[in-house]
RODREN-966826 format. One record per residue: residue in three letters; x, y, z of N, C-alpha, C in turn. Coordinates in steps of 0.02 Angstrom, whole numbers, padded with zeros to 5 digits, always signed. Layout:
BEGIN
ALAXYZXYZXYZ ...
This chain:
BEGIN
MET+08128+05711+05616+08077+05685+05570+08030+05637+05606 THR+08061+05596+05647+08020+05547+05684+07976+05582+05735 ASN+08004+05635+05767+07965+05672+05816+07905+05707+05783 HIS+07917+05734+05722+07863+05768+05686+07807+05719+05668 PHE+07827+05658+05648+07777+05606+05630+07737+05586+05691 ASP+07773+05578+05748+07739+05558+05809+07689+05612+05831 LEU+07708+05676+05823+07664+05731+05843+07601+05733+05799 SER+07610+05723+05733+07553+05722+05687+07506+05664+05704 PHE+07536+05608+05720+07495+05549+05737+07455+05561+05800 LEU+07488+05594+05849+07453+05608+05912+07396+05657+05902 VAL+07406+05708+05857+07353+05756+05843+07294+05721+05809 MET+07311+05678+05759+07258+05641+05725+07220+05595+05773 PHE+07258+05563+05817+07227+05517+05865+07182+05556+05914 ALA+07208+05615+05935+07168+05656+05980+07104+05681+05946 ASN+07110+05701+05881+07050+05722+05844+07001+05664+05835 TRP+07028+05605+05822+06985+05547+05814+06947+05532+05879 ARG+06984+05537+05937+06951+05526+06001+06899+05580+06015 HIS+06914+05640+05992+06867+05695+06003+06802+05684+05963 TRP+06811+05665+05899+06751+05651+05858+06712+05590+05883 ALA+06749+05541+05906+06716+05482+05933+06675+05498+05994 ASP+06703+05541+06039+06666+05561+06098+06603+05600+06081 LEU+06608+05640+06026+06550+05680+06007+06495+05637+05975 LEU+06515+05585+05937+06466+05547+05897+06443+05482+05929 VAL+06480+05458+05980+06464+05392+06006+06393+05388+06034 VAL+06373+05440+06072+06306+05439+06101+06251+05443+06048 PRO+06255+05490+05999+06205+05491+05945+06201+05427+05905 ILE+06259+05397+05892+06259+05334+05853+06225+05279+05892 ILE+06241+05274+05957+06209+05222+05998+06134+05232+06002 ILE+06113+05295+06011+06041+05310+06013+06007+05292+05948 GLN+06041+05307+05892+06013+05292+05826+06005+05216+05815 ILE+06056+05179+05837+06053+05106+05829+05996+05078+05872 LEU+05992+05102+05934+05939+05078+05978+05869+05096+05951 ALA+05863+05157+05923+05799+05177+05894+05780+05133+05835 TYR+05829+05115+05793+05815+05072+05736+05793+05003+05759 VAL+05828+04976+05810+05811+04909+05836+05741+04910+05866 VAL+05726+04962+05905+05659+04967+05936+05606+04974+05882 GLY+05619+05014+05831+05571+05022+05776+05559+04956+05740 LYS+05612+04918+05729+05605+04853+05695+05563+04805+05737 MET+05577+04804+05803+05539+04759+05847+05466+04779+05849 LEU+05452+04844+05853+05382+04866+05855+05347+04851+05789 ASP+05382+04862+05733+05352+04849+05668+05337+04774+05659 ARG+05384+04732+05682+05372+04659+05677+05313+04639+05720 PHE+05308+04669+05779+05251+04654+05824+05185+04675+05792 VAL+05184+04734+05761+05123+04759+05730+05103+04714+05671 LYS+05151+04693+05630+05136+04650+05573+05105+04584+05596 LYS+05132+04554+05650+05104+04493+05676+05034+04505+05705 LYS+05026+04563+05736+04961+04580+05765+04908+04588+05710 VAL+04927+04618+05654+04881+04628+05598+04857+04561+05571 GLU+04902+04512+05567+04884+04447+05540+04836+04409+05585 SER+04838+04422+05651+04796+04386+05698+04730+04422+05714 LEU+04724+04485+05693+04664+04523+05710+04609+04512+05659 GLU+04548+04522+05683+04490+04521+05638+04490+04585+05596 GLN+04478+04577+05531+04483+04634+05486+04432+04688+05501 GLN+04374+04669+05525+04322+04718+05540+04326+04741+05613 SER+04384+04770+05631+04394+04796+05699+04436+04859+05695 LEU+04426+04904+05744+04462+04967+05745+04537+04956+05756 LEU+04554+04907+05797+04625+04892+05809+04660+04870+05746 TYR+04625+04830+05704+04654+04808+05641+04666+04868+05594 VAL+04617+04913+05591+04623+04972+05548+04683+05014+05569 PHE+04691+05026+05635+04746+05067+05659+04813+05032+05648 SER+04816+04968+05664+04879+04930+05655+04899+04928+05582 ASN+04851+04918+05538+04866+04915+05466+04889+04983+05440 ALA+04864+05038+05471+04883+05105+05448+04955+05123+05467 ILE+04978+05101+05526+05046+05119+05548+05097+05067+05529 LYS+05075+05011+05501+05122+04957+05483+05173+04983+05433 GLY+05237+04972+05447+05290+04993+05401+05317+05062+05415 SER+05284+05101+05458+05305+05170+05472+05343+05176+05537 LEU+05342+05125+05580+05371+05132+05646+05446+05139+05644 VAL+05480+05104+05599+05553+05110+05594+05572+05182+05575 THR+05536+05210+05527+05549+05279+05506+05537+05328+05563 TRP+05482+05319+05599+05466+05364+05655+05520+05361+05709 CYS+05539+05301+05729+05588+05294+05784+05656+05323+05763 SER+05678+05307+05702+05744+05332+05680+05743+05408+05672 ALA+05691+05434+05641+05688+05507+05631+05680+05544+05697 LEU+05641+05516+05743+05632+05548+05808+05697+05548+05848 ALA+05733+05492+05846+05798+05488+05881+05847+05539+05853 LEU+05850+05544+05787+05896+05592+05756+05875+05664+05771 TYR+05810+05675+05773+05784+05742+05789+05803+05762+05860 LEU+05800+05715+05908+05815+05729+05978+05890+05736+05991 THR+05931+05701+05951+06004+05702+05962+06039+05759+05926 LEU+06003+05795+05883+06036+05850+05847+06061+05904+05895 ASP+06022+05917+05947+06041+05968+05995+06104+05949+06034 SER+06117+05884+06041+06176+05862+06079+06240+05865+06038 ILE+06234+05875+05972+06293+05879+05929+06314+05952+05925 SER+06364+05970+05964+06382+06041+05973+06418+06071+05913 PHE+06450+06029+05871+06490+06056+05817+06447+06077+05757 VAL+06383+06060+05757+06339+06078+05701+06319+06151+05708 HIS+06323+06188+05654+06305+06259+05654+06231+06266+05670 PRO+06212+06318+05709+06141+06326+05728+06094+06330+05668 THR+06116+06362+05614+06073+06367+05554+06062+06298+05524 VAL+06117+06260+05518+06112+06191+05491+06069+06148+05538 ASN+06080+06158+05603+06041+06120+05652+05966+06134+05645 PHE+05949+06198+05637+05878+06217+05629+05849+06187+05564 PHE+05889+06190+05511+05865+06162+05447+05853+06087+05452 LEU+05902+06051+05482+05894+05979+05488+05836+05961+05535 SER+05830+05999+05590+05775+05986+05636+05707+05997+05602 SER+05702+06051+05564+05639+06065+05529+05624+06012+05477 LEU+05676+05989+05441+05667+05937+05391+05643+05872+05423 LEU+05675+05852+05479+05654+05791+05512+05584+05797+05541 TYR+05567+05855+05569+05500+05866+05594+05448+05860+05538 ALA+05465+05889+05480+05419+05886+05424+05410+05813+05401 MET+05464+05775+05400+05460+05704+05379+05416+05664+05428 ILE+05427+05674+05493+05387+05638+05543+05314+05658+05538 ALA+05302+05725+05533+05233+05749+05531+05197+05724+05468 PHE+05232+05724+05411+05200+05701+05349+05186+05626+05352 SER+05233+05587+05380+05221+05515+05386+05162+05501+05431 MET+05157+05538+05487+05100+05529+05532+05035+05551+05499 THR+05038+05604+05459+04979+05626+05422+04953+05572+05375 CYS+05000+05539+05340+04981+05483+05295+04947+05427+05335 SER+04975+05411+05393+04946+05358+05434+04877+05378+05460 ILE+04869+05442+05480+04804+05465+05503+04753+05462+05447 ALA+04773+05481+05386+04728+05478+05328+04706+05406+05315 ARG+04754+05359+05318+04736+05289+05308+04690+05263+05363 THR+04703+05286+05425+04662+05264+05482+04591+05289+05475 VAL+04583+05354+05459+04516+05383+05453+04477+05350+05395 SER+04511+05340+05339+04479+05306+05282+04457+05236+05301 GLY+04501+05201+05338+04484+05133+05359+04426+05132+05408 ILE+04423+05181+05453+04367+05185+05501+04301+05198+05465 ILE+04303+05242+05415+04242+05257+05377+04218+05194+05341 ASP+04264+05159+05308+04245+05097+05274+04217+05046+05324 LEU+04248+05043+05384+04225+04996+05435+04155+05014+05459 LYS+04143+05078+05471+04076+05099+05494+04024+05085+05441 ILE+04042+05095+05378+03994+05082+05324+03978+05008+05319 GLN+04030+04965+05326+04019+04893+05323+03975+04869+05380 ARG+03983+04900+05439+03944+04879+05498+03873+04905+05497 SER+03861+04959+05458+03794+04988+05458+03746+04944+05420 ASP+03681+04953+05433+03630+04914+05399+03617+04940+05329 GLU+03639+05001+05315+03626+05031+05251+03673+05002+05199 THR+03657+05013+05136+03699+04988+05081+03748+05040+05057 THR+03759+05094+05097+03806+05146+05077+03876+05118+05073 GLN+03913+05140+05023+03983+05120+05016+04024+05182+05004 ALA+04087+05179+05025+04132+05236+05016+04148+05245+04942 THR+04145+05307+04919+04161+05323+04850+04228+05357+04847 SER+04257+05360+04787+04322+05393+04780+04316+05467+04794 LEU+04258+05498+04781+04249+05569+04795+04251+05582+04870 LEU+04215+05542+04909+04214+05550+04981+04284+05538+05010 THR+04318+05486+04988+04385+05472+05012+04434+05528+04994 SER+04428+05555+04934+04473+05609+04912+04463+05671+04954 ILE+04401+05688+04970+04388+05748+05010+04416+05740+05081 ILE+04406+05682+05111+04432+05670+05178+04508+05674+05179 LYS+04541+05642+05130+04614+05644+05128+04639+05714+05115 PHE+04604+05753+05073+04624+05822+05060+04623+05864+05124 ILE+04571+05855+05164+04565+05892+05227+04622+05874+05275 ILE+04636+05809+05281+04688+05786+05327+04757+05809+05304 TYR+04772+05802+05240+04837+05823+05214+04845+05899+05219 SER+04792+05936+05207+04796+06009+05213+04811+06029+05285 THR+04778+05996+05332+04791+06011+05403+04863+05995+05422 GLY+04888+05937+05398+04957+05919+05412+05007+05969+05382 THR+04992+05992+05322+05036+06042+05290+05038+06107+05328 ILE+04980+06130+05352+04976+06192+05391+05016+06185+05456 ILE+05011+06127+05489+05048+06116+05551+05123+06118+05538 ILE+05146+06087+05483+05217+06087+05467+05242+06158+05452 LEU+05204+06195+05413+05224+06263+05396+05226+06308+05458 GLN+05178+06300+05503+05177+06339+05564+05237+06324+05608 HIS+05257+06259+05611+05315+06241+05651+05380+06270+05623 ILE+05385+06270+05557+05445+06297+05525+05449+06372+05535 GLY+05391+06405+05544+05390+06477+05554+05362+06515+05495 ILE+05333+06478+05448+05303+06509+05389+05229+06522+05403 SER+05209+06585+05400+05139+06602+05413+05096+06582+05353 VAL+05041+06550+05369+04996+06527+05316+04941+06577+05300 THR+04937+06631+05340+04885+06680+05330+04887+06712+05260 PRO+04947+06733+05236+04949+06762+05168+04926+06712+05114 PHE+04944+06648+05124+04923+06597+05076+04847+06590+05075 LEU+04817+06589+05135+04745+06581+05139+04710+06642+05109 THR+04739+06702+05120+04710+06763+05091+04713+06761+05015 ALA+04772+06740+04990+04781+06736+04917+04734+06685+04887 LEU+04726+06628+04923+04680+06576+04897+04608+06602+04897 GLY+04590+06641+04948+04522+06667+04950+04507+06715+04894 VAL+04557+06758+04877+04547+06806+04823+04550+06771+04755 GLY+04602+06728+04748+04609+06693+04684+04557+06640+04673 GLY+04528+06614+04729+04478+06562+04721+04417+06584+04683 MET+04399+06647+04690+04340+06672+04655+04352+06672+04579 ALA+04413+06692+04559+04429+06692+04488+04432+06621+04460 VAL+04461+06576+04501+04465+06506+04479+04396+06475+04473 ALA+04352+06492+04521+04285+06463+04521+04246+06482+04458 LEU+04257+06543+04433+04222+06564+04372+04245+06523+04312 GLY+04309+06505+04312+04335+06466+04255+04322+06392+04261 LEU+04302+06370+04321+04291+06298+04331+04219+06285+04353 GLN+04172+06319+04322+04102+06311+04343+04077+06240+04333 ASP+04092+06211+04275+04069+06143+04261+04100+06093+04310 THR+04166+06101+04323+04199+06055+04369+04171+06061+04439 LEU+04162+06122+04463+04133+06132+04530+04061+06107+04533 ALA+04024+06116+04479+03955+06091+04477+03954+06015+04484 ASN+04001+05982+04451+04004+05909+04456+04025+05887+04526 ILE+04071+05924+04558+04093+05906+04625+04035+05912+04674 PHE+04000+05969+04672+03944+05978+04719+03886+05931+04703 ALA+03877+05915+04639+03825+05867+04621+03843+05798+04648 GLY+03908+05779+04644+03930+05716+04672+03919+05712+04747 LEU+03935+05767+04782+03922+05770+04854+03848+05764+04870 HIS+03806+05797+04829+03734+05793+04839+03709+05721+04830 ILE+03736+05686+04780+03715+05617+04768+03733+05573+04828 ILE+03794+05583+04856+03817+05543+04912+03777+05558+04975 ILE+03768+05623+04990+03734+05643+05051+03660+05625+05050 SER+03628+05635+04992+03557+05621+04986+03542+05546+04984 LYS+03594+05505+04971+03587+05432+04969+03535+05409+04918 GLN+03531+05445+04861+03484+05424+04810+03510+05364+04771 MET+03575+05351+04777+03603+05289+04749+03669+05275+04782 HIS+03688+05211+04781+03750+05189+04813+03791+05148+04764 ILE+03854+05136+04782+03896+05093+04741+03865+05023+04740 GLY+03858+04994+04681+03829+04927+04673+03756+04927+04656 ASP+03723+04986+04660+03652+04989+04641+03643+04985+04566 PHE+03588+04954+04544+03570+04954+04474+03522+05012+04462 ILE+03540+05055+04415+03500+05115+04403+03484+05121+04328 LYS+03433+05160+04314+03415+05177+04245+03400+05251+04242 LEU+03434+05286+04196+03423+05358+04188+03368+05371+04137 SER+03340+05430+04141+03287+05448+04094+03313+05451+04022 SER+03379+05459+04014+03409+05459+03947+03420+05389+03920 GLY+03407+05337+03961+03409+05268+03937+03466+05227+03964 GLU+03517+05257+03996+03574+05219+04022+03551+05173+04078 LEU+03571+05109+04074+03553+05059+04124+03615+05021+04144 GLY+03626+05013+04209+03683+04975+04232+03694+04981+04306 GLN+03751+04956+04329+03769+04955+04400+03817+05012+04415 VAL+03805+05049+04469+03849+05105+04488+03916+05076+04510 ASP+03969+05097+04476+04036+05070+04489+04076+05116+04535 ASP+04068+05181+04526+04104+05229+04568+04076+05299+04557 ILE+04085+05342+04608+04067+05413+04602+04129+05453+04620 ASN+04160+05486+04572+04219+05526+04587+04203+05600+04582 TRP+04255+05642+04581+04244+05714+04586+04213+05744+04523 ARG+04214+05709+04467+04187+05738+04405+04129+05698+04376 TYR+04132+05633+04379+04081+05593+04345+04067+05529+04385 THR+04013+05496+04364+03993+05432+04393+04004+05377+04341 LYS+04035+05323+04363+04046+05266+04319+03988+05216+04327 ILE+03957+05198+04272+03903+05149+04272+03925+05091+04228 ARG+03923+05030+04256+03942+04971+04218+03880+04941+04187 SER+03878+04941+04120+03819+04917+04084+03813+04841+04090 LEU+03756+04815+04068+03745+04743+04071+03792+04706+04023 GLY+03819+04742+03974+03869+04713+03928+03939+04720+03954 ASP+03948+04740+04018+04013+04748+04052+04054+04805+04021 ASN+04020+04856+03995+04054+04916+03971+04042+04973+04020 LEU+04090+05019+04024+04083+05076+04069+04048+05134+04034 ILE+03998+05161+04068+03963+05220+04045+03983+05278+04091 ILE+04011+05331+04063+04034+05388+04102+03981+05443+04097 VAL+03952+05461+04154+03900+05512+04155+03920+05567+04204 PRO+03922+05631+04183+03938+05686+04230+03890+05686+04289 ASN+03917+05703+04348+03877+05703+04409+03817+05750+04405 LYS+03826+05808+04374+03771+05856+04370+03714+05829+04326 THR+03731+05787+04276+03679+05757+04235+03637+05708+04275 ILE+03670+05668+04317+03634+05620+04359+03591+05657+04411 ALA+03619+05711+04440+03583+05747+04492+03519+05778+04466 SER+03517+05794+04401+03458+05827+04373+03415+05779+04331 ALA+03434+05716+04327+03398+05668+04285+03343+05632+04324 ASN+03293+05606+04288+03245+05560+04317+03279+05492+04322 LEU+03284+05467+04382+03324+05407+04394+03282+05354+04428 THR+03288+05293+04403+03256+05235+04434+03309+05193+04468 ASN+03303+05183+04533+03351+05142+04570+03317+05076+04587 TYR+03342+05022+04557+03310+04956+04566+03329+04924+04632 ASN+03374+04956+04671+03393+04929+04736+03360+04965+04794 MET+03320+05015+04780+03287+05054+04832+03212+05058+04820 PRO+03171+05054+04872+03190+05051+04942+03214+04982+04965 SER+03208+04931+04923+03235+04865+04940+03264+04835+04876 GLU+03304+04782+04886+03336+04749+04829+03289+04701+04793 LEU+03229+04693+04820+03181+04647+04789+03160+04673+04721 CYS+03168+04631+04670+03154+04651+04601+03099+04606+04573 THR+03047+04638+04548+02991+04600+04520+03006+04579+04448 VAL+02990+04517+04433+03001+04490+04366+02933+04470+04338 VAL+02916+04497+04279+02850+04483+04248+02861+04449+04181 VAL+02828+04392+04173+02831+04355+04110+02760+04357+04079 ASN+02754+04385+04020+02689+04390+03985+02679+04329+03940 VAL+02618+04303+03939+02601+04247+03896+02527+04250+03880 GLY+02507+04221+03824+02437+04219+03805+02415+04147+03793 VAL+02353+04130+03811+02326+04063+03799+02261+04070+03759 GLY+02244+04015+03726+02184+04015+03684+02121+04023+03726 TYR+02067+04047+03693+02004+04059+03729+01972+03994+03754 GLU+01992+03938+03724+01963+03874+03744+01999+03845+03806 SER+02051+03876+03830+02092+03849+03885+02055+03851+03952 ASP+02072+03803+03996+02048+03802+04064+02092+03849+04105 LEU+02066+03907+04123+02108+03958+04155+02131+03938+04225 GLU+02092+03899+04261+02114+03875+04327+02174+03830+04320 LYS+02173+03787+04270+02229+03742+04258+02291+03781+04236 VAL+02279+03830+04192+02335+03872+04168+02367+03907+04228 GLU+02327+03934+04272+02354+03970+04330+02394+03924+04375 ALA+02368+03864+04389+02402+03816+04432+02469+03795+04402 ILE+02470+03782+04336+02532+03762+04303+02584+03818+04306 CYS+02563+03879+04294+02611+03935+04293+02641+03947+04362 ILE+02600+03940+04415+02626+03949+04483+02676+03894+04500 GLU+02660+03833+04480+02706+03777+04492+02772+03787+04456 LEU+02768+03808+04393+02829+03820+04354+02869+03879+04383 GLY+02833+03928+04410+02867+03985+04441+02908+03964+04501 ARG+02879+03922+04544+02917+03896+04602+02978+03857+04580 ASP+02969+03813+04531+03025+03772+04507+03081+03816+04478 THR+03062+03868+04442+03112+03911+04411+03151+03950+04463 LEU+03117+03977+04514+03151+04013+04567+03199+03967+04605 MET+03177+03905+04616+03220+03857+04650+03282+03841+04608 LYS+03273+03837+04543+03328+03821+04498+03379+03878+04493 VAL+03353+03939+04490+03398+03997+04479+03429+04021+04544 GLU+03387+04028+04597+03411+04058+04659+03424+04008+04715 GLY+03404+03945+04705+03417+03895+04755+03368+03894+04813 LYS+03320+03941+04812+03269+03943+04865+03210+03984+04840 VAL+03154+03979+04875+03094+04015+04856+03074+04059+04915 ASP+03088+04124+04910+03067+04172+04962+03004+04209+04941 PHE+02979+04194+04882+02922+04231+04855+02874+04182+04823 GLU+02810+04191+04835+02759+04148+04806+02736+04177+04740 PRO+02752+04145+04684+02730+04171+04618+02654+04173+04614 PHE+02630+04219+04574+02558+04223+04563+02544+04243+04490 VAL+02482+04232+04469+02461+04245+04400+02405+04296+04400 ARG+02408+04341+04351+02354+04389+04343+02333+04391+04269 PHE+02271+04371+04256+02243+04379+04189+02221+04452+04182 TYR+02242+04484+04129+02231+04556+04126+02198+04580+04061 GLU+02189+04536+04010+02165+04564+03946+02134+04509+03902 PHE+02078+04526+03870+02051+04486+03815+02082+04512+03751 GLY+02132+04476+03727+02167+04498+03667+02130+04480+03604 ASP+02159+04498+03547+02128+04483+03482+02121+04409+03470 CYS+02172+04371+03493+02170+04299+03481+02187+04258+03542 SER+02193+04290+03601+02212+04253+03661+02190+04291+03723 ILE+02187+04254+03778+02178+04284+03844+02249+04294+03872 ASN+02267+04355+03885+02335+04371+03906+02342+04372+03982 LEU+02397+04348+04006+02409+04345+04078+02482+04363+04094 LYS+02492+04382+04156+02560+04397+04181+02577+04346+04235 ILE+02637+04317+04229+02663+04274+04282+02713+04317+04321 VAL+02697+04330+04384+02736+04377+04425+02780+04337+04473 LEU+02847+04349+04467+02896+04318+04511+02939+04373+04542 SER+02986+04354+04583+03028+04404+04616+03098+04376+04627 THR+03147+04421+04628+03217+04402+04641+03251+04456+04681 ARG+03300+04437+04721+03338+04486+04759+03403+04506+04723 THR+03414+04477+04665+03473+04494+04625+03449+04520+04558 PHE+03466+04582+04542+03440+04615+04483+03455+04576+04420 LEU+03516+04551+04413+03536+04516+04352+03501+04449+04344 ASN+03476+04421+04398+03442+04356+04394+03376+04360+04355 GLN+03347+04419+04349+03283+04425+04316+03286+04401+04243 TYR+03343+04412+04211+03350+04392+04141+03353+04316+04135 ARG+03388+04283+04181+03390+04210+04178+03323+04180+04199 ILE+03289+04212+04247+03223+04188+04268+03174+04191+04210 LYS+03173+04246+04173+03130+04251+04114+03149+04197+04063 HIS+03213+04188+04052+03237+04139+04003+03212+04069+04021 GLU+03223+04049+04085+03204+03982+04107+03128+03975+04108 MET+03093+04029+04126+03020+04025+04131+02988+04017+04063 ILE+03012+04053+04013+02985+04048+03945+02994+03977+03919 LYS+03052+03948+03930+03065+03879+03907+03018+03830+03943 ALA+03011+03838+04009+02971+03791+04047+02897+03797+04029 VAL+02871+03858+04020+02801+03867+04003+02786+03838+03934 THR+02829+03851+03886+02819+03825+03818+02817+03749+03818 SER+02866+03718+03853+02869+03645+03854+02808+03615+03890 ARG+02789+03643+03947+02734+03615+03986+02667+03626+03951 PHE+02657+03684+03921+02594+03696+03886+02585+03648+03827 ARG+02640+03631+03794+02635+03583+03740+02616+03515+03766 GLN+02644+03495+03824+02626+03431+03854+02553+03429+03875 GLU+02527+03485+03899+02458+03488+03924+02409+03509+03869 ASN+02433+03516+03807+02391+03536+03750+02356+03603+03762 ILE+02393+03647+03794+02368+03716+03804+02395+03759+03747 ASN+02351+03789+03711+02370+03826+03651+02396+03895+03668 ILE+02455+03911+03640+02481+03979+03643+02472+04009+03573 PRO+02418+04045+03561+02403+04067+03493+02449+04124+03472 PHE+02454+04132+03407+02492+04188+03379+02445+04228+03334 PRO+02458+04292+03324+02411+04333+03285+02403+04308+03213 ILE+02341+04308+03190+02326+04288+03121+02287+04344+03087 ARG+02310+04364+03030+02275+04416+02993+02253+04387+02926 THR+02192+04400+02909+02166+04378+02845+02161+04439+02798 LEU+02197+04434+02744+02198+04489+02695+02148+04472+02639 ILE+02104+04519+02626+02054+04509+02572+02068+04559+02517 ASN+02084+04531+02461+02096+04574+02402+02029+04587+02367 GLY+02013+04645+02363+01949+04656+02333+01941+04714+02292 
């Protein structure tokens, strides 16, 4: 009985030593890969914190941050699978393909983040007011992810040619059923490429919608109204509409305040006062005067000589406050100077 127990123990011990010899190298490699991945990831995180955000190195470091541990561990396991002789070749192929797919997909995600970051960086550095839209970002990511998927399928041994053929044939049928959607997608691309408006521009459509462009996606454009409400307009409607862009060709916005003075008024004095008040108002609202206000008398009205006080602002929304402050200042000053602002008078004769 004792001899049988000793023999079983020796067999178990021998099997344990055998398994240990088989696994010790892969386990050590895996531990080293994890440690190296952790060290690299910690280094990248510290590097990101010290880098200037508007730099290519920051974009790349921020894109791969958090993925290095996964890459190192998966790559080590992928390389050590061949050294594990007891794994069946079919299982080995399946695990190798799965690990390759994981690494390739993770790298595809990092590449997509890097390319998106580079595009944003180039746009920020450019002199133009172009900004990245969700439609542009979605198209770029779709292309990158599609390429990554094709590479993974080709490595596994799955031919993508039948899929592309089926998509080409079925795409025509799908296109007929999605005419409006495709029209909006291509209209959105036309808006972006033609640069007729950008994110942040204040626009007015011929149908009356007025507001700031918030985003352009694959189906519609979001416009934020002056009341802070979202107006959703299909891209094809904007592409075919008469559109006024208050930010192009420059952000300079003209502000006109209309007023009338009595026929007995000294027009030279009226003009001087209005120009002075215009300078004071611009200084109050914008903190500086980049534009010299001017006055234009334009009409002999029924009861007044009408004039326009012309000012300018580089911020579209400031025009409403400038008008508000200007009307108050003109009314108060004209009263002090005894300048009459007449109002219409009608005499009704009953006869």
